[in-house]
C-alpha positions, -999 to 999 in steps of 0.1 A, spaced: 0 0 0 12 36 -11 20 62 16 -11 84 7 -35 55 7 -25 44 42 -29 79 54 -65 79 40 -72 45 55 -59 58 90 -80 87 88 -111 68 78 -104 43 108 -99 73 132 -131 89 121 -150 56 123 -136 52 159 -146 88 169 -182 83 155 -186 51 173 -170 61 206 -187 95 207 -223 81 218 -204 60 246 -185 89 257 -218 108 259 -234 83 280 -205 83 305 -201 119 308 -220 136 337 -248 158 329 -249 192 344 -278 199 366 -301 226 351 -302 258 371 -336 262 385 -357 287 366 -389 302 373 -420 285 357 -434 302 328 -459 332 333 -483 322 359 -510 345 376 -494 346 410 -526 359 427 -540 323 420 -512 309 437 -512 329 470 -539 353 485 -529 380 510 -552 406 525 -550 430 556 -578 425 582 -567 450 608 -546 482 608 -533 503 636 -505 529 643 -483 541 670 -460 569 677 -424 557 680 -408 589 693 -394 622 684 -376 623 651 -343 641 655 -337 668 629 -347 702 619 -386 695 621 -397 680 656 -423 657 647 -436 623 659 -426 592 636 -455 570 629 -456 534 621 -486 515 608 -491 480 621 -508 457 595 -522 424 605 -526 403 572 -537 368 562 -520 347 537 -536 318 519 -518 292 500 -538 281 470 -516 254 459 -507 218 467 -471 228 476 -457 244 507 -449 282 502 -418 293 520 -417 330 513 -432 356 493 -426 392 479 -449 417 463 -466 450 465 -498 457 484 -516 486 469 -544 505 490 -567 531 471 -600 544 481 -632 527 469 -633 552 442 -599 543 430 -578 572 444 -542 561 452 -535 560 489 -502 540 490 -481 511 478 -464 490 504 -436 466 495 -441 435 514 -417 404 521 -421 374 543 -403 340 547 -433 327 567 -441 290 557 -477 285 545 -486 249 542 -508 237 513 -543 250 512 -538 268 546 -540 303 559 -516 321 581 -516 355 601 -487 378 597 -481 414 611 -460 439 595 -449 474 607 -448 500 579 -427 532 584 -447 563 579 -422 577 556 -436 551 530 -467 574 527 -471 608 514 -486 631 540 -519 631 522 -517 592 519 -509 589 556 -541 611 565 -564 589 541 -550 558 554 -554 567 589 -592 582 584 -603 554 563 -615 520 577 -604 489 558 -638 482 546 -636 519 529 -606 508 509 -595 484 482 -566 464 487 -549 449 457 -521 422 462 -495 423 433 -472 391 441 -437 395 425 -420 362 436 -432 332 455 -408 306 469 -417 271 476 -401 249 504 -386 226 475 -366 256 462 -389 263 431 -398 299 423 -426 316 406 -422 351 392 
C-alpha cells in the first residue's frame, strides 16, 4: 500500500472510531444539573392570596432633626392563603391601597419568609414606617376604615419549600 492510501485508511479508521466512541462517551459523561428557573408566566394571585384585616398605628418617638415631629408606624395584620398543593416558604410583592373610588393611597412593598402549608392560611404582622406614605396618603390611610379601601395584592415572587420559584 502506498503512503497516501495508508493515510486515508488511517484517517477513515480514526473517523469511524470517533463516530462510534462518541455516543458511548456521551453516556458516561455527567450531565450538568439545570439551574432552577422560574416557571412560565403564571398568575401569582391564583397561587397565594394576601389581605389586611386589621390596621393600627403607633407613635415611635421624636425624630431628631430640623423638624420636631413624631414618627408614625403603621401596624398591619394580614392573612396569607396558599392556594396550591405545595408548601410556600416565602413571598414578595406590593400591596396597593386605594379608596373605593380608585384614588391612590399608598403602595407597600412586603416580604415574608413565613411558611404556609398547602391549602392553609396564616396570620402575619407587618410594621410599615410612616415615610412610606405621602402626608396626604397617611391622612387618608388613618382616616379610612379597611372596608372603605380597596386592597390589591401584586405578588412578584413566591418561593416554595422545595426550592422552586414563581415570578
